[in-house]
Structures are given as structure tokens and as C-alpha cells.
Backbone and ligand atoms as CSV (ligand in chain L), in Angstrom:
chain,resi,resn,atom,element,x,y,z
A,1,MET,N,N,-11.652,9.508,12.204
A,1,MET,CA,C,-10.281,9.976,11.926
A,1,MET,C,C,-9.898,11.050,12.931
A,2,THR,N,N,-8.702,10.985,13.403
A,2,THR,CA,C,-8.239,11.938,14.417
A,2,THR,C,C,-6.917,12.542,13.977
A,3,ILE,N,N,-6.827,13.850,14.094
A,3,ILE,CA,C,-5.532,14.491,13.829
A,3,ILE,C,C,-4.618,14.196,15.007
A,4,GLN,N,N,-3.453,13.633,14.718
A,4,GLN,CA,C,-2.501,13.286,15.776
A,4,GLN,C,C,-1.389,14.324,15.831
A,5,LYS,N,N,-0.719,14.369,16.978
A,5,LYS,CA,C,0.402,15.276,17.142
A,5,LYS,C,C,1.609,14.704,16.390
A,6,VAL,N,N,2.255,15.534,15.583
A,6,VAL,CA,C,3.459,15.098,14.875
A,6,VAL,C,C,4.650,15.296,15.807
A,7,ILE,N,N,5.400,14.220,16.049
A,7,ILE,CA,C,6.560,14.347,16.934
A,7,ILE,C,C,7.736,14.948,16.156
A,8,ARG,N,N,8.634,15.590,16.889
A,8,ARG,CA,C,9.681,16.372,16.235
A,8,ARG,C,C,11.083,15.823,16.527
A,9,MET,N,N,12.010,16.253,15.690
A,9,MET,CA,C,13.416,15.872,15.832
A,9,MET,C,C,13.866,16.069,17.282
A,10,GLY,N,N,14.544,15.074,17.806
A,10,GLY,CA,C,14.934,15.086,19.208
A,10,GLY,C,C,14.174,14.016,19.973
A,11,ASN,N,N,12.992,13.651,19.467
A,11,ASN,CA,C,12.241,12.544,20.059
A,11,ASN,C,C,12.873,11.234,19.574
A,12,PRO,N,N,13.356,10.396,20.502
A,12,PRO,CA,C,14.071,9.180,20.076
A,12,PRO,C,C,13.219,8.216,19.254
A,13,LEU,N,N,11.887,8.352,19.322
A,13,LEU,CA,C,11.038,7.461,18.512
A,13,LEU,C,C,11.295,7.640,17.013
A,14,LEU,N,N,11.783,8.830,16.637
A,14,LEU,CA,C,12.076,9.070,15.216
A,14,LEU,C,C,13.348,8.353,14.767
A,15,LEU,N,N,14.097,7.832,15.720
A,15,LEU,CA,C,15.371,7.170,15.405
A,15,LEU,C,C,15.249,5.645,15.442
A,16,GLN,N,N,14.025,5.160,15.705
A,16,GLN,CA,C,13.825,3.716,15.812
A,16,GLN,C,C,13.457,3.114,14.476
A,17,GLU,N,N,13.976,1.897,14.230
A,17,GLU,CA,C,13.527,1.184,13.032
A,17,GLU,C,C,12.125,0.644,13.289
A,18,GLY,N,N,11.222,0.852,12.346
A,18,GLY,CA,C,9.845,0.383,12.510
A,18,GLY,C,C,9.740,-1.126,12.360
A,19,ARG,N,N,8.736,-1.685,13.009
A,19,ARG,CA,C,8.497,-3.119,12.919
A,19,ARG,C,C,7.718,-3.430,11.632
A,20,VAL,N,N,8.089,-4.574,11.017
A,20,VAL,CA,C,7.380,-5.055,9.826
A,20,VAL,C,C,5.979,-5.515,10.246
A,21,LEU,N,N,4.975,-5.243,9.407
A,21,LEU,CA,C,3.597,-5.650,9.713
A,21,LEU,C,C,3.282,-7.008,9.106
A,22,SER,N,N,2.507,-7.818,9.824
A,22,SER,CA,C,2.044,-9.099,9.267
A,22,SER,C,C,0.840,-8.843,8.364
A,23,LEU,N,N,0.526,-9.833,7.521
A,23,LEU,CA,C,-0.619,-9.670,6.612
A,23,LEU,C,C,-1.916,-9.482,7.395
A,24,ASP,N,N,-2.071,-10.232,8.480
A,24,ASP,CA,C,-3.287,-10.082,9.302
A,24,ASP,C,C,-3.374,-8.698,9.913
A,25,GLU,N,N,-2.234,-8.193,10.383
A,25,GLU,CA,C,-2.236,-6.846,10.973
A,25,GLU,C,C,-2.675,-5.796,9.953
A,26,ILE,N,N,-2.162,-5.943,8.727
A,26,ILE,CA,C,-2.464,-4.929,7.710
A,26,ILE,C,C,-3.968,-4.824,7.489
A,27,LYS,N,N,-4.653,-5.975,7.611
A,27,LYS,CA,C,-6.111,-5.981,7.377
A,27,LYS,C,C,-6.904,-5.648,8.646
A,28,SER,N,N,-6.219,-5.379,9.742
A,28,SER,CA,C,-6.914,-5.173,11.021
A,28,SER,C,C,-7.516,-3.778,11.116
A,29,ILE,N,N,-8.476,-3.647,12.011
A,29,ILE,CA,C,-9.135,-2.365,12.232
A,29,ILE,C,C,-8.140,-1.343,12.813
A,30,GLU,N,N,-7.183,-1.828,13.615
A,30,GLU,CA,C,-6.202,-0.915,14.212
A,30,GLU,C,C,-5.361,-0.225,13.118
A,31,ILE,N,N,-4.964,-0.998,12.137
A,31,ILE,CA,C,-4.125,-0.416,11.075
A,31,ILE,C,C,-4.968,0.468,10.157
A,32,LYS,N,N,-6.224,0.085,9.960
A,32,LYS,CA,C,-7.125,0.944,9.175
A,32,LYS,C,C,-7.264,2.315,9.871
A,33,THR,N,N,-7.426,2.270,11.178
A,33,THR,CA,C,-7.549,3.520,11.948
A,33,THR,C,C,-6.252,4.323,11.898
A,34,LEU,N,N,-5.126,3.619,12.021
A,34,LEU,CA,C,-3.823,4.300,11.944
A,34,LEU,C,C,-3.682,5.014,10.600
A,35,ARG,N,N,-4.068,4.319,9.533
A,35,ARG,CA,C,-3.970,4.896,8.197
A,35,ARG,C,C,-4.850,6.149,8.077
A,36,GLU,N,N,-6.056,6.053,8.602
A,36,GLU,CA,C,-6.968,7.207,8.548
A,36,GLU,C,C,-6.418,8.385,9.351
A,37,ASP,N,N,-5.868,8.074,10.512
A,37,ASP,CA,C,-5.300,9.146,11.346
A,37,ASP,C,C,-4.102,9.802,10.649
A,38,LEU,N,N,-3.267,8.971,10.023
A,38,LEU,CA,C,-2.104,9.519,9.310
A,38,LEU,C,C,-2.555,10.423,8.161
A,39,LEU,N,N,-3.582,9.982,7.452
A,39,LEU,CA,C,-4.086,10.766,6.324
A,39,LEU,C,C,-4.620,12.119,6.808
A,40,GLU,N,N,-5.420,12.046,7.865
A,40,GLU,CA,C,-5.984,13.278,8.424
A,40,GLU,C,C,-4.870,14.221,8.900
A,41,THR,N,N,-3.870,13.659,9.540
A,41,THR,CA,C,-2.772,14.462,10.086
A,41,THR,C,C,-1.941,15.066,8.952
A,42,MET,N,N,-1.659,14.263,7.931
A,42,MET,CA,C,-0.875,14.758,6.787
A,42,MET,C,C,-1.606,15.911,6.108
A,43,ARG,N,N,-2.921,15.767,5.926
A,43,ARG,CA,C,-3.684,16.826,5.261
A,43,ARG,C,C,-3.752,18.074,6.123
A,44,HIS,N,N,-3.927,17.874,7.412
A,44,HIS,CA,C,-3.984,19.010,8.344
A,44,HIS,C,C,-2.675,19.804,8.302
A,45,GLU,N,N,-1.558,19.077,8.204
A,45,GLU,CA,C,-0.241,19.724,8.233
A,45,GLU,C,C,0.202,20.211,6.850
A,46,GLY,N,N,-0.543,19.833,5.821
A,46,GLY,CA,C,-0.170,20.228,4.459
A,46,GLY,C,C,1.050,19.497,3.935
A,47,GLY,N,N,1.278,18.267,4.395
A,47,GLY,CA,C,2.440,17.488,3.952
A,47,GLY,C,C,2.139,16.693,2.694
A,48,ILE,N,N,3.202,16.162,2.052
A,48,ILE,CA,C,3.021,15.311,0.873
A,48,ILE,C,C,3.342,13.855,1.215
A,49,GLY,N,N,3.718,13.621,2.463
A,49,GLY,CA,C,3.966,12.261,2.920
A,49,GLY,C,C,4.019,12.270,4.437
A,50,ILE,N,N,3.751,11.092,5.003
A,50,ILE,CA,C,3.853,10.979,6.467
A,50,ILE,C,C,4.107,9.515,6.799
A,51,ALA,N,N,4.885,9.289,7.831
A,51,ALA,CA,C,5.185,7.927,8.259
A,51,ALA,C,C,4.619,7.723,9.663
A,52,ALA,N,N,4.288,6.463,9.968
A,52,ALA,CA,C,3.724,6.146,11.288
A,52,ALA,C,C,4.635,6.649,12.406
A,53,ALA,N,N,5.954,6.563,12.165
A,53,ALA,CA,C,6.915,7.016,13.189
A,53,ALA,C,C,6.676,8.468,13.574
A,54,GLN,N,N,6.158,9.252,12.643
A,54,GLN,CA,C,5.996,10.689,12.914
A,54,GLN,C,C,4.846,10.996,13.860
A,55,ILE,N,N,3.978,9.988,14.101
A,55,ILE,CA,C,3.015,10.158,15.187
A,55,ILE,C,C,3.362,9.188,16.332
A,56,GLY,N,N,4.623,8.767,16.338
A,56,GLY,CA,C,5.152,8.015,17.477
A,56,GLY,C,C,4.876,6.523,17.439
A,57,ILE,N,N,4.549,5.984,16.238
A,57,ILE,CA,C,4.241,4.553,16.141
A,57,ILE,C,C,5.275,3.886,15.249
A,58,SER,N,N,6.068,2.995,15.844
A,58,SER,CA,C,7.207,2.405,15.134
A,58,SER,C,C,6.791,1.203,14.301
A,59,LEU,N,N,6.077,1.474,13.221
A,59,LEU,CA,C,5.670,0.427,12.290
A,59,LEU,C,C,6.064,0.853,10.885
A,60,GLN,N,N,6.259,-0.148,10.007
A,60,GLN,CA,C,6.688,0.183,8.644
A,60,GLN,C,C,5.485,0.503,7.763
A,61,LEU,N,N,4.950,1.686,7.978
A,61,LEU,CA,C,3.794,2.157,7.197
A,61,LEU,C,C,3.940,3.655,6.952
A,62,ALA,N,N,3.770,4.037,5.689
A,62,ALA,CA,C,3.830,5.455,5.327
A,62,ALA,C,C,2.799,5.752,4.253
A,63,LEU,N,N,2.392,6.989,4.183
A,63,LEU,CA,C,1.500,7.463,3.115
A,63,LEU,C,C,2.231,8.511,2.297
A,64,ILE,N,N,1.941,8.517,0.995
A,64,ILE,CA,C,2.442,9.590,0.122
A,64,ILE,C,C,1.278,10.035,-0.753
A,65,GLN,N,N,1.065,11.312,-0.813
A,65,GLN,CA,C,0.089,11.859,-1.768
A,65,GLN,C,C,0.492,13.281,-2.121
A,66,ILE,N,N,0.778,13.470,-3.404
A,66,ILE,CA,C,1.107,14.811,-3.882
A,66,ILE,C,C,-0.112,15.312,-4.636
A,67,LYS,N,N,-0.715,16.349,-4.107
A,67,LYS,CA,C,-1.930,16.875,-4.738
A,67,LYS,C,C,-1.574,17.958,-5.738
A,68,ASP,N,N,-2.471,18.132,-6.709
A,68,ASP,CA,C,-2.279,19.155,-7.735
A,68,ASP,C,C,-2.089,20.548,-7.156
A,69,ASP,N,N,-2.828,20.824,-6.072
A,69,ASP,CA,C,-2.888,22.199,-5.576
A,69,ASP,C,C,-1.881,22.469,-4.458
A,70,GLN,N,N,-0.975,21.486,-4.152
A,70,GLN,CA,C,-0.043,21.756,-3.055
A,70,GLN,C,C,1.026,22.751,-3.525
A,71,SER,N,N,1.512,23.561,-2.604
A,71,SER,CA,C,2.466,24.602,-2.996
A,71,SER,C,C,3.824,24.458,-2.320
A,72,ARG,N,N,3.945,23.493,-1.373
A,72,ARG,CA,C,5.219,23.361,-0.662
A,72,ARG,C,C,6.361,22.977,-1.601
A,73,TYR,N,N,6.045,22.112,-2.579
A,73,TYR,CA,C,7.083,21.591,-3.471
A,73,TYR,C,C,6.616,21.743,-4.919
A,74,PRO,N,N,6.841,22.920,-5.508
A,74,PRO,CA,C,6.315,23.175,-6.856
A,74,PRO,C,C,6.837,22.199,-7.913
A,75,GLU,N,N,7.996,21.562,-7.670
A,75,GLU,CA,C,8.554,20.652,-8.680
A,75,GLU,C,C,7.856,19.285,-8.705
A,76,ALA,N,N,6.946,19.054,-7.750
A,76,ALA,CA,C,6.370,17.722,-7.618
A,76,ALA,C,C,5.154,17.526,-8.505
A,77,LYS,N,N,5.127,16.371,-9.193
A,77,LYS,CA,C,3.938,16.004,-9.978
A,77,LYS,C,C,2.928,15.314,-9.058
A,78,ALA,N,N,1.647,15.433,-9.395
A,78,ALA,CA,C,0.596,14.850,-8.554
A,78,ALA,C,C,0.650,13.318,-8.574
A,79,THR,N,N,0.324,12.712,-7.446
A,79,THR,CA,C,0.177,11.252,-7.367
A,79,THR,C,C,-1.147,10.945,-6.675
A,80,LYS,N,N,-1.638,9.724,-6.869
A,80,LYS,CA,C,-2.783,9.285,-6.064
A,80,LYS,C,C,-2.278,8.991,-4.644
A,81,LEU,N,N,-3.211,8.732,-3.759
A,81,LEU,CA,C,-2.814,8.388,-2.387
A,81,LEU,C,C,-2.206,6.986,-2.373
A,82,LEU,N,N,-0.972,6.903,-1.904
A,82,LEU,CA,C,-0.275,5.620,-1.853
A,82,LEU,C,C,-0.031,5.228,-0.401
A,83,THR,N,N,-0.369,3.986,-0.082
A,83,THR,CA,C,-0.037,3.429,1.232
A,83,THR,C,C,1.110,2.452,1.023
A,84,ILE,N,N,2.176,2.660,1.757
A,84,ILE,CA,C,3.384,1.855,1.558
A,84,ILE,C,C,3.714,1.144,2.867
A,85,ILE,N,N,3.681,-0.192,2.796
A,85,ILE,CA,C,3.912,-1.005,3.992
A,85,ILE,C,C,5.064,-1.960,3.714
A,86,ASN,N,N,5.936,-2.151,4.693
A,86,ASN,CA,C,7.076,-3.084,4.606
A,86,ASN,C,C,7.880,-2.911,3.311
A,87,PRO,N,N,8.315,-1.720,2.990
A,87,PRO,CA,C,8.973,-1.512,1.692
A,87,PRO,C,C,10.412,-2.043,1.638
A,88,VAL,N,N,10.794,-2.415,0.421
A,88,VAL,CA,C,12.203,-2.717,0.131
A,88,VAL,C,C,12.583,-1.848,-1.065
A,89,ILE,N,N,13.668,-1.091,-0.896
A,89,ILE,CA,C,14.093,-0.176,-1.951
A,89,ILE,C,C,15.251,-0.777,-2.725
A,90,HIS,N,N,15.146,-0.748,-4.058
A,90,HIS,CA,C,16.260,-1.153,-4.918
A,90,HIS,C,C,16.681,0.073,-5.716
A,91,ILE,N,N,17.978,0.326,-5.730
A,91,ILE,CA,C,18.460,1.478,-6.490
A,91,ILE,C,C,18.656,1.057,-7.944
A,92,ILE,N,N,18.001,1.772,-8.850
A,92,ILE,CA,C,18.120,1.461,-10.280
A,92,ILE,C,C,19.191,2.345,-10.914
A,93,ASP,N,N,19.163,3.626,-10.581
A,93,ASP,CA,C,20.199,4.544,-11.080
A,93,ASP,C,C,20.800,5.282,-9.891
A,94,PRO,N,N,22.046,4.945,-9.541
A,94,PRO,CA,C,22.648,5.538,-8.339
A,94,PRO,C,C,23.131,6.981,-8.522
A,95,THR,N,N,23.001,7.510,-9.739
A,95,THR,CA,C,23.408,8.902,-9.959
A,95,THR,C,C,22.696,9.794,-8.949
A,96,LEU,N,N,23.475,10.613,-8.248
A,96,LEU,CA,C,22.855,11.436,-7.207
A,96,LEU,C,C,22.175,12.658,-7.800
A,97,GLN,N,N,20.996,12.963,-7.254
A,97,GLN,CA,C,20.309,14.209,-7.603
A,97,GLN,C,C,19.951,14.897,-6.280
A,98,GLY,N,N,20.023,16.224,-6.292
A,98,GLY,CA,C,19.778,16.960,-5.054
A,98,GLY,C,C,18.503,17.785,-5.117
A,99,PHE,N,N,17.771,17.781,-4.004
A,99,PHE,CA,C,16.596,18.646,-3.859
A,99,PHE,C,C,16.605,19.221,-2.448
A,100,TRP,N,N,15.948,20.347,-2.301
A,100,TRP,CA,C,15.731,20.903,-0.964
A,100,TRP,C,C,14.551,20.179,-0.331
A,101,GLU,N,N,14.781,19.571,0.816
A,101,GLU,CA,C,13.742,18.803,1.482
A,101,GLU,C,C,13.292,19.502,2.754
A,102,GLY,N,N,12.058,19.204,3.116
A,102,GLY,CA,C,11.521,19.655,4.393
A,102,GLY,C,C,10.842,18.474,5.053
A,103,CYS,N,N,10.470,18.616,6.311
A,103,CYS,CA,C,9.902,17.484,7.036
A,103,CYS,C,C,8.968,18.005,8.125
A,104,LEU,N,N,7.810,17.371,8.254
A,104,LEU,CA,C,6.860,17.786,9.292
A,104,LEU,C,C,7.465,17.625,10.687
A,105,SER,N,N,8.452,16.742,10.822
A,105,SER,CA,C,9.085,16.531,12.127
A,105,SER,C,C,10.277,17.461,12.356
A,106,VAL,N,N,10.598,18.259,11.341
A,106,VAL,CA,C,11.696,19.236,11.448
A,106,VAL,C,C,11.140,20.574,10.936
A,107,PRO,N,N,10.153,21.137,11.648
A,107,PRO,CA,C,9.436,22.290,11.095
A,107,PRO,C,C,10.316,23.520,10.939
A,108,GLY,N,N,10.018,24.282,9.897
A,108,GLY,CA,C,10.675,25.580,9.718
A,108,GLY,C,C,11.977,25.542,8.951
A,109,LEU,N,N,12.446,24.357,8.575
A,109,LEU,CA,C,13.749,24.240,7.911
A,109,LEU,C,C,13.624,23.585,6.538
A,110,ARG,N,N,14.624,23.872,5.707
A,110,ARG,CA,C,14.814,23.157,4.445
A,110,ARG,C,C,16.295,22.792,4.361
A,111,GLY,N,N,16.564,21.612,3.812
A,111,GLY,CA,C,17.951,21.199,3.651
A,111,GLY,C,C,18.144,20.509,2.318
A,112,PHE,N,N,19.337,20.685,1.754
A,112,PHE,CA,C,19.638,20.136,0.430
A,112,PHE,C,C,20.220,18.740,0.599
A,113,VAL,N,N,19.540,17.751,0.011
A,113,VAL,CA,C,19.940,16.352,0.174
A,113,VAL,C,C,20.109,15.716,-1.207
A,114,GLU,N,N,21.192,14.971,-1.350
A,114,GLU,CA,C,21.416,14.243,-2.601
A,114,GLU,C,C,21.084,12.764,-2.388
A,115,ARG,N,N,20.324,12.223,-3.323
A,115,ARG,CA,C,19.911,10.816,-3.246
A,115,ARG,C,C,19.923,10.219,-4.658
A,116,PRO,N,N,19.933,8.863,-4.748
A,116,PRO,CA,C,19.861,8.222,-6.069
A,116,PRO,C,C,18.626,8.692,-6.851
A,117,ARG,N,N,18.794,8.830,-8.169
A,117,ARG,CA,C,17.719,9.475,-8.939
A,117,ARG,C,C,16.613,8.519,-9.386
A,118,LYS,N,N,16.912,7.219,-9.395
A,118,LYS,CA,C,15.853,6.280,-9.816
A,118,LYS,C,C,15.884,5.033,-8.942
A,119,ILE,N,N,14.721,4.651,-8.454
A,119,ILE,CA,C,14.629,3.490,-7.558
A,119,ILE,C,C,13.424,2.621,-7.940
A,120,ARG,N,N,13.445,1.400,-7.416
A,120,ARG,CA,C,12.228,0.567,-7.460
A,120,ARG,C,C,11.858,0.268,-6.013
A,121,VAL,N,N,10.596,0.380,-5.700
A,121,VAL,CA,C,10.141,0.074,-4.347
A,121,VAL,C,C,9.149,-1.077,-4.423
A,122,ASP,N,N,9.450,-2.164,-3.711
A,122,ASP,CA,C,8.518,-3.287,-3.566
A,122,ASP,C,C,7.879,-3.143,-2.189
A,123,PHE,N,N,6.569,-3.230,-2.127
A,123,PHE,CA,C,5.880,-2.994,-0.851
A,123,PHE,C,C,4.508,-3.653,-0.873
A,124,LEU,N,N,3.830,-3.591,0.257
A,124,LEU,CA,C,2.444,-4.038,0.338
A,124,LEU,C,C,1.558,-2.810,0.437
A,125,ASP,N,N,0.388,-2.889,-0.224
A,125,ASP,CA,C,-0.545,-1.768,-0.113
A,125,ASP,C,C,-1.503,-2.001,1.068
A,126,GLU,N,N,-2.525,-1.145,1.175
A,126,GLU,CA,C,-3.438,-1.229,2.326
A,126,GLU,C,C,-4.296,-2.494,2.321
A,127,HIS,N,N,-4.335,-3.199,1.158
A,127,HIS,CA,C,-5.059,-4.471,1.102
A,127,HIS,C,C,-4.111,-5.652,1.265
A,128,ALA,N,N,-2.876,-5.367,1.643
A,128,ALA,CA,C,-1.828,-6.381,1.803
A,128,ALA,C,C,-1.434,-7.020,0.474
A,129,GLN,N,N,-1.710,-6.318,-0.627
A,129,GLN,CA,C,-1.324,-6.800,-1.954
A,129,GLN,C,C,0.075,-6.299,-2.300
A,130,PRO,N,N,0.920,-7.182,-2.850
A,130,PRO,CA,C,2.258,-6.735,-3.243
A,130,PRO,C,C,2.206,-5.758,-4.421
A,131,GLN,N,N,2.998,-4.736,-4.338
A,131,GLN,CA,C,3.074,-3.714,-5.385
A,131,GLN,C,C,4.542,-3.433,-5.666
A,132,SER,N,N,4.797,-2.935,-6.866
A,132,SER,CA,C,6.160,-2.565,-7.216
A,132,SER,C,C,6.084,-1.311,-8.084
A,133,LEU,N,N,6.836,-0.302,-7.720
A,133,LEU,CA,C,6.816,0.947,-8.480
A,133,LEU,C,C,8.231,1.354,-8.836
A,134,GLU,N,N,8.415,1.784,-10.078
A,134,GLU,CA,C,9.683,2.407,-10.471
A,134,GLU,C,C,9.466,3.905,-10.456
A,135,ILE,N,N,10.353,4.601,-9.776
A,135,ILE,CA,C,10.139,6.026,-9.550
A,135,ILE,C,C,11.437,6.767,-9.803
A,136,GLU,N,N,11.310,7.946,-10.414
A,136,GLU,CA,C,12.518,8.734,-10.653
A,136,GLU,C,C,12.279,10.204,-10.352
A,137,ASP,N,N,13.374,10.958,-10.474
A,137,ASP,CA,C,13.343,12.411,-10.283
A,137,ASP,C,C,12.847,12.772,-8.869
A,138,PHE,N,N,12.075,13.858,-8.774
A,138,PHE,CA,C,11.710,14.352,-7.441
A,138,PHE,C,C,10.931,13.315,-6.633
A,139,LEU,N,N,10.055,12.556,-7.328
A,139,LEU,CA,C,9.260,11.561,-6.600
A,139,LEU,C,C,10.148,10.491,-5.947
A,140,ALA,N,N,11.276,10.182,-6.580
A,140,ALA,CA,C,12.215,9.217,-5.979
A,140,ALA,C,C,12.760,9.772,-4.664
A,141,THR,N,N,12.982,11.072,-4.621
A,141,THR,CA,C,13.431,11.702,-3.377
A,141,THR,C,C,12.328,11.662,-2.324
A,142,VAL,N,N,11.089,11.944,-2.748
A,142,VAL,CA,C,9.963,11.906,-1.794
A,142,VAL,C,C,9.852,10.509,-1.169
A,143,PHE,N,N,9.924,9.477,-1.999
A,143,PHE,CA,C,9.836,8.108,-1.481
A,143,PHE,C,C,10.995,7.810,-0.529
A,144,GLN,N,N,12.208,8.176,-0.929
A,144,GLN,CA,C,13.357,7.839,-0.080
A,144,GLN,C,C,13.286,8.585,1.244
A,145,HIS,N,N,12.806,9.827,1.207
A,145,HIS,CA,C,12.634,10.600,2.442
A,145,HIS,C,C,11.621,9.913,3.365
A,146,GLU,N,N,10.450,9.577,2.815
A,146,GLU,CA,C,9.397,8.977,3.649
A,146,GLU,C,C,9.836,7.621,4.182
A,147,LEU,N,N,10.434,6.808,3.292
A,147,LEU,CA,C,10.774,5.452,3.703
A,147,LEU,C,C,11.955,5.454,4.678
A,148,ASP,N,N,12.792,6.474,4.632
A,148,ASP,CA,C,13.826,6.629,5.660
A,148,ASP,C,C,13.202,6.668,7.058
A,149,HIS,N,N,12.032,7.298,7.173
A,149,HIS,CA,C,11.371,7.389,8.486
A,149,HIS,C,C,11.070,6.000,9.055
A,150,LEU,N,N,10.860,5.015,8.178
A,150,LEU,CA,C,10.531,3.666,8.650
A,150,LEU,C,C,11.768,2.954,9.193
A,151,PHE,N,N,12.946,3.562,8.914
A,151,PHE,CA,C,14.197,2.943,9.360
A,151,PHE,C,C,14.970,3.860,10.300
A,152,GLY,N,N,14.264,4.834,10.873
A,152,GLY,CA,C,14.874,5.668,11.914
A,152,GLY,C,C,15.788,6.772,11.409
A,153,LYS,N,N,15.606,7.167,10.147
A,153,LYS,CA,C,16.472,8.217,9.603
A,153,LYS,C,C,15.670,9.456,9.232
A,154,LEU,N,N,16.281,10.618,9.443
A,154,LEU,CA,C,15.696,11.891,9.015
A,154,LEU,C,C,16.559,12.474,7.900
A,155,TYR,N,N,15.959,13.344,7.090
A,155,TYR,CA,C,16.726,13.925,5.977
A,155,TYR,C,C,17.950,14.688,6.478
A,156,ILE,N,N,17.798,15.273,7.669
A,156,ILE,CA,C,18.897,16.023,8.273
A,156,ILE,C,C,20.174,15.165,8.344
A,157,HIS,N,N,20.001,13.869,8.616
A,157,HIS,CA,C,21.155,12.962,8.740
A,157,HIS,C,C,21.848,12.734,7.403
A,158,ARG,N,N,21.179,13.085,6.322
A,158,ARG,CA,C,21.721,12.805,4.983
A,158,ARG,C,C,22.267,14.047,4.283
A,159,ILE,N,N,22.257,15.172,4.973
A,159,ILE,CA,C,22.799,16.387,4.357
A,159,ILE,C,C,24.326,16.290,4.386
A,160,SER,N,N,24.938,16.327,3.205
A,160,SER,CA,C,26.399,16.188,3.198
A,160,SER,C,C,27.078,17.551,3.336
A,161,ASP,N,N,26.391,18.622,2.960
A,161,ASP,CA,C,26.969,19.961,3.056
A,161,ASP,C,C,26.052,20.814,3.932
A,162,LEU,N,N,26.422,20.944,5.204
A,162,LEU,CA,C,25.541,21.614,6.171
A,162,LEU,C,C,25.416,23.116,5.946
A,163,THR,N,N,26.193,23.658,4.991
A,163,THR,CA,C,25.945,25.065,4.650
A,163,THR,C,C,24.615,25.184,3.900
A,164,LYS,N,N,24.098,24.048,3.425
A,164,LYS,CA,C,22.811,24.073,2.721
A,164,LYS,C,C,21.697,23.549,3.627
A,165,LEU,N,N,21.604,24.157,4.790
A,165,LEU,CA,C,20.509,23.926,5.728
A,165,LEU,C,C,20.035,25.308,6.119
A,166,ALA,N,N,18.737,25.579,5.931
A,166,ALA,CA,C,18.269,26.954,6.076
A,166,ALA,C,C,16.872,27.001,6.669
A,167,TYR,N,N,16.566,28.097,7.342
A,167,TYR,CA,C,15.176,28.360,7.715
A,167,TYR,C,C,14.409,28.674,6.427
A,168,ILE,N,N,13.101,28.392,6.456
A,168,ILE,CA,C,12.321,28.518,5.217
A,168,ILE,C,C,12.390,29.938,4.646
A,169,GLU,N,N,12.305,30.948,5.514
A,169,GLU,CA,C,12.338,32.330,5.004
A,169,GLU,C,C,13.657,32.631,4.314
A,170,GLU,N,N,14.762,32.227,4.941
A,170,GLU,CA,C,16.077,32.471,4.340
A,170,GLU,C,C,16.255,31.617,3.087
A,171,PHE,N,N,15.703,30.408,3.126
A,171,PHE,CA,C,15.728,29.558,1.928
A,171,PHE,C,C,15.051,30.297,0.767
A,172,GLN,N,N,13.866,30.862,1.035
A,172,GLN,CA,C,13.145,31.603,-0.008
A,172,GLN,C,C,13.953,32.817,-0.484
A,173,ASP,N,N,14.554,33.535,0.480
A,173,ASP,CA,C,15.251,34.777,0.147
A,173,ASP,C,C,16.565,34.536,-0.606
A,174,PHE,N,N,17.312,33.494,-0.193
A,174,PHE,CA,C,18.680,33.371,-0.689
A,174,PHE,C,C,18.950,32.187,-1.606
A,175,TRP,N,N,18.079,31.195,-1.590
A,175,TRP,CA,C,18.377,29.978,-2.350
A,175,TRP,C,C,17.419,29.731,-3.496
A,176,VAL,N,N,16.145,30.051,-3.341
A,176,VAL,CA,C,15.175,29.751,-4.398
A,176,VAL,C,C,15.551,30.502,-5.677
A,177,SER,N,N,15.876,31.783,-5.550
A,177,SER,CA,C,16.182,32.553,-6.742
A,177,SER,C,C,17.446,32.059,-7.425
A,178,LYS,N,N,18.403,31.561,-6.612
A,178,LYS,CA,C,19.661,31.019,-7.188
A,178,LYS,C,C,19.403,29.773,-8.011
A,179,ALA,N,N,18.416,28.976,-7.566
A,179,ALA,CA,C,18.168,27.689,-8.223
A,179,ALA,C,C,17.484,27.874,-9.580
A,180,GLU,N,N,16.893,29.041,-9.804
A,180,GLU,CA,C,16.121,29.231,-11.043
A,180,GLU,C,C,17.021,29.623,-12.217
L,1,ZN,ZN,ZN,9.927,13.649,6.992
């Protein structure tokens, strides 16, 4: 496993739609290595999700894992490690809910983004087995954020009110206390 460099906003690779993986590719040693590298990189950076695009590889593969002891997003419930390949998102409840999001590719900032509150995601796991998950609340935002990376979108592009974009320190000083 190798920690890879996370590419940042401004790199055009983050704006590319990722390529769908074939079943044979998913089972290949190259994709196994990619998955391991992504996991190592996500843990090194203290993230709760990472997409292949964030290490400069335009494929439809992302990992999500919210650990009990993570502190970046206190509202998040723990999940097991999920590998999400070739996802299709269906909106179940389009009611918008807003959370402050951050991104390893946009370091130092938080922005308030509104997204549908409940979704279903159909995808393939690391064994190329079809999976389907219904997700709501904050986890629905985490999934939509990560899966946006597979289609060339960053959370920054989805902020409708740019007055709610802040450096982390100012976010802590001026916005966290307001939200409580
Ligand atoms: Zn991100």
C-alpha cells in the first residue's frame, strides 16, 4: 500500500467524468492495488471518503468509511469500509438538507451544501457483486459528495449561497456555535 498525493481543486482531472469499470477489471490486481492505495491515503489524510479521481485516476471507484473515533464530522455515524464502483444514484426523498462539507481536494475550507436527504445507491462492491443501499441524513450527503467526484463535480460547485464558504478556523469561530 502506498500513500498517494491528493490532487487539489484547479487540477482538471477533478473535473473529468470517471470511466466505468468492467467486471474483469474490478477483480484485477491493478484495481486491488488502487483500492489499497486509496485506503492508505484516506487514512493518512484523516478523511471519511476518497475517490480515485482525487489521486488523479479517472475511474468510477470510491471508498467511504466513517470511523467511531473520527472528529472531522461529529454528526456522522460509523460505517464499515465501503467500496463503491460504477454507482447509480436514485433520489428517494428530494427534500433538501444542508451540511457543512469539506474535501481533501479543497483543503482548509468548509462550505454549506444542500442535497436530497434520502437516496438509494446501486453499485458494485470490491468483489464485483451488485449492492444496493438506502441512505439518509448526513450519510446521504457523504455518499453524494464522494460520488460527485466520479462525475467530475466538487462540493464547491454545489454551494448555492457563497456567503457560506469559510476557512476552517473561521467556520469554527463563527458558524459552529450558531448551528448549535
Ligand atoms: Zn471530496
